[in-house]
N, C-alpha and C positions, 0 to 999 in steps of 0.2 A: 273602337266603339266609345261613344261619349258617355261618361258616367258622372254622376253628381255625388257630392259628399257634404256632410253637415257637421259643423262645430257649433256648440251651443252652451249658454249659461243662463242665469236668471234674467239678464238684460238683453242679450243678443242671440239671434240665430243666423249664422253665416252659412250660406250655401255656395259651394264652388263646383266647377266642372274641370275635368282633366284636359279638355280641348282649349288651348290657349291659357291654361292655368287661370281660368276666368272666374271673376267674382260675380256670381249670379244673383245673389240676394243678400241684402243687409237688413234684416228684420229687427226693428227696435220694439221689444215686447211691451214696455210701458205705454206706448202709443199705438200698438198693433199696426205698425206701418213699415212697409218695405221702402227703403230710402234710395234705391237705385233703379234705373230702368233695366228691364230684362225682356227677353223674347218669350213667346208663349210656351215653347218647349225646348229642351236642351239640344235636341237634334237639329234645331234651326240654326244653331251657332256655326255650322259648317258654311253658311252663307251670310255670316255676320259682317256685312260691309261697313258697319259703323264702329267696329272694334268694341262693342258694348262689354265693359268689364274686363277686357282681355289684357294680358301682358304683351306690350308691344316692344319689339326689338329685332335684331340685336342693337340697332340704333333707332330709337323712337324720334318722332318729329322728322325734320327734313335735312337732307344733305344735298347741297347745290351741285347740279350736273352729275349727281350720282357717282362721285369719285373723290378720292383723297390720296394723300401721299404720306407714307411712313418711312423714315430713314432713306429718303430719296427714291423710294420705289412707289410707282403709281398703282393704285387699285381701282378698277372699274366695277361699280356695283350695278345691281338690277334697278332699272328705272321703272317707276310705277305711278308717277305723278308728272306727266309731261317729261321733261328732261331731268327731273329730280327724283330722288328716292324719298319715300315717305314710310315711316314706321317699319323699316327693315326690309322693304321690297315686296314683291308679289307674294312671296311665301315667308312672311315674317313669323315671329314667335307666336303671334295670335292664332296662326293657322296650324299649329303643331300639337300633337298629342304629348302631354307631359306625364312622366311617371311619378307615382306616389313614393316618396322617400320615407316619410313617417306620418303617422296619423293618430290622433288621440281625441278625447272629448272636446278639448279646447284649442287644438292646433292641427294644421295640416301643412305638409311641405311637399311641393312638387319639384321635379327636376327635369331639365331638358338639356341634351348635349347636342350642340350645333357643330356640324363637321367643318373642318378647315375648308374654306372656299365657299361655304354656303352663302348664296346671294351676293357673292363677291368679296366677302369679308375674310381676312386672314386669321388663321388660328382656330383650333378646336376650342369652343367655349362651353364650359360646364356651368350651368345656371340653376340656382335654386330659388324658389319663391315660397316663402312661409307666411301663411295667414294664422294669426293667433288672437285670442280674446282674453281679456281680464276685466271683469266688471263691465262697465259701459264703454270700454276702450277696445278698438280694433287695431291690431298691429300688422303691418305688412313689411317684410324684410326680403329684399332681393340681393343675392350675391352671385358673383361670376368670377371665374378664373379662366385664363386663356393660355394655350400652349405657345402662342406667338404674340408679339405686340399687336394690338388691335384697338379699335374704338368701340366703346360701349356706352349706351344710354338707354336704360330700360324704364318703362313707365307702366302704371296701371291706368286703364282708360275707362274707369267707371263713370257713368253719367248720374249725377245726383239730382234728386227731386224729393224734397222733404214734405211734399203735400200729396202723398199717396199717388204719385205719378200722374196727377191730373193736370190738364191744360198746359200751362207753360211755367217757366221759372221766372217770369217777369216780376212776380210779387215776392220773390226771395230777396233777402238783404245780404250783401256781401261786404266783407272787410278783407283787404289784402295788405299784408305787411311789406309794402313795397313803395319805394320812392321813384323808381325808374322802370320803364319797359323798353323792350327792343323794337326799334323801328324796322318795319318790313318793307321789302320791295313788292312789286305787283304779284310775284310768285310766292309770297309768304316766306321769303328767305331774309334773315336779318341783314341789314346793311352794315351792321357793326356799330351803329350810333345808338347810344342810350338816351332816351328822352325822359326828362323830368315830368312827373305826372301833375305837378302843381298847376292848377287852373285849367285842367283838361278833363274830358270825360273818361280818362283812365285813372282818375284819382279815387281809389277805393280805400284810402287810409283810414277812413271812418265808414261806418255802415252806410251803404247806399242801396236804394232799390234798383235792382238790375234792369228792370224794364225802362226806367227813366233814362238810364245811361245808354241803353240800346237805341232808344228814340233820339237822343241827342246825337249819337254817333251816326245814326242812319243805317246801321247794319249790326250784325252780331260781332262778338269778340272772338278772336283766335290769335292772341298775342302772348308773348312770353314776358313775364314780369320778374324783375330782379328782387330776390328776397334780401331784406336787410341782414347783413353779414353776422351781426352779433345776436341774432335771435333764431331759434328753430321754429317759431310760430310762422306759419305760412298764410293761413286764411281762417276766417270764421264765416260761417254761412248760417242764416237762420230763416225760419218761417214763422212769421207772426201769427199766421192763421192756424198752424198746427202746433205752435209753441215748442218747436224743436230747434236746437242749436247744434251745429257740427263744427268742431275745431280741428284743424289739420296742422300737424307738426312734421318736419322733415329735416334731413341733413343735406338736402340738395340746394344748389344756388339759385334755381329758378323754378317757376311754375307756369305752365301753359294754361291760360284761362280761355276755355272754349264754350260757347253758349249753345252749341248744337243746332246751328242754323241750317246744317245740311242733313239733319236726321230725317230718315224716311224708312218706314217699315210697315208693311200691310199684309196681314194674313187673315184667315177666317176668324180667328179668335183674338187678334191683337193688332192695334194700330198705334204706331209711334210717329208723332209729327215733329216738325222742326221746333226748336226752342223748348222741347219738353223736358230736357235734362241738360245739366252743365258739367263740364269736366274741370278738375283741378289737378293737373298732371305735374307732379313735382319731378324735376329733371335737371340735366345740364342744358345749356343753351343750344338751340337749333344750329346746325351747320358748324358746330364747334371744331370738327376736324380741319376745316378750311379757314379758320380765323384764329390766329395765334394770340390775339388779345383776350379771347374767351378762356374761361377755366378749361383745362385739358380733360378730354374724355379718353385719353390713351391709357391703356393698362398693359402691363407686361407680365410674363410668367411669374415674376417675383412679387406682384401685388394683387390684391383682391378688390374688385368692384363691390361697393357696399351701399345700398340705397335703403334708407329706413323711412317709414311713414307711420304716424300714430294719429288715429281718428278718435276723438272724444265726442260722444253723443249724449246730450242731456236735454231735459225739459227746462223751461223757464216760465 
C-alpha cells in the first residue's frame, strides 16, 4: 500500500511516499508554494510514467543496447526504450515499494533491496535513500552496497517549477556550472564527445531565460552537462516572478538537464502538460558502463556508492 510521510520545520514541509522513495512535495513556507510537480493523489503513482519525484535505478539514464561487460562476462539487461535500457528497466527502483529504515521530525530514510539478477544486473544491491531538512536546506543522500561487482547510477527525478506549478518553466532562469555537455546520437546515447558550450544555446554559465534557449534550440533539453570538477555547485534556478531561488550542490560529475517536453498527465482533478517542470538530475554520465573514458560507475562489495544532493531554497 502506498503511504505518505512528512518531515517539517519552520521553512520547509517535505512529503514523501514509500513507492519509489518518491519526493511528493517540497513546500516552501515563506512563499506558501510547492516547488515540484506531483500527481493529484498518491495512489496515482503506480502509473507514474514520467518518474515524477522518484528514485530511478539501479542505473538511471540510458545504457546502450541494454548490455555491458564486467570482468569479461556479458550481462544482458531488460530493454524498455527501443533496444536500450532507460532508468533501470521496465521495473526499476521507481516502481518498487521501499521500507522505512528510520523516521523523525526532520528526516526519513527508505531502504530497498534489489535481488541478484533483477532487471539483468548482477549482485544483491542494498540501497538507502535519506531525505533530511535543516533550515531552508533539503538534503538527499543515496547509498548502495552490492554483493557482487555491478554498475550503479541512482537519481532523483523531481520536476521543479518555482511558480506554483503554473504554465511552463519558460520564464525560469537557469545557471549551470558547466563548460561542456555530452553530444548525443539520435537515440540520446552519448557519442563520447564533449562539446564546449561557448557560443551555443547550451551555454548556461550565467543566468539565461530557459524559454529563450528552447526557442533557439528548436526543442527541449535532455542532455548531460559536465560539472566543473573543483566545485560542488551544480546549478541555480530562479523565478523572477515568485522571487524564489533554488541552488543545487552535489558530489556527482554530471547533471541531466531535462525540460519536460514529454510530460503528459490528465485526470479528473489534475492536468500536467509538457514543459511544466524541469529536472536537474545529478548523476554519472549515461552509458558509462560501455565507455571506458567516462568516470566509472562500477562498485564492488568493498566500496559504497554515495550520492549527495543539497538544495538551498531562498527568497531574493
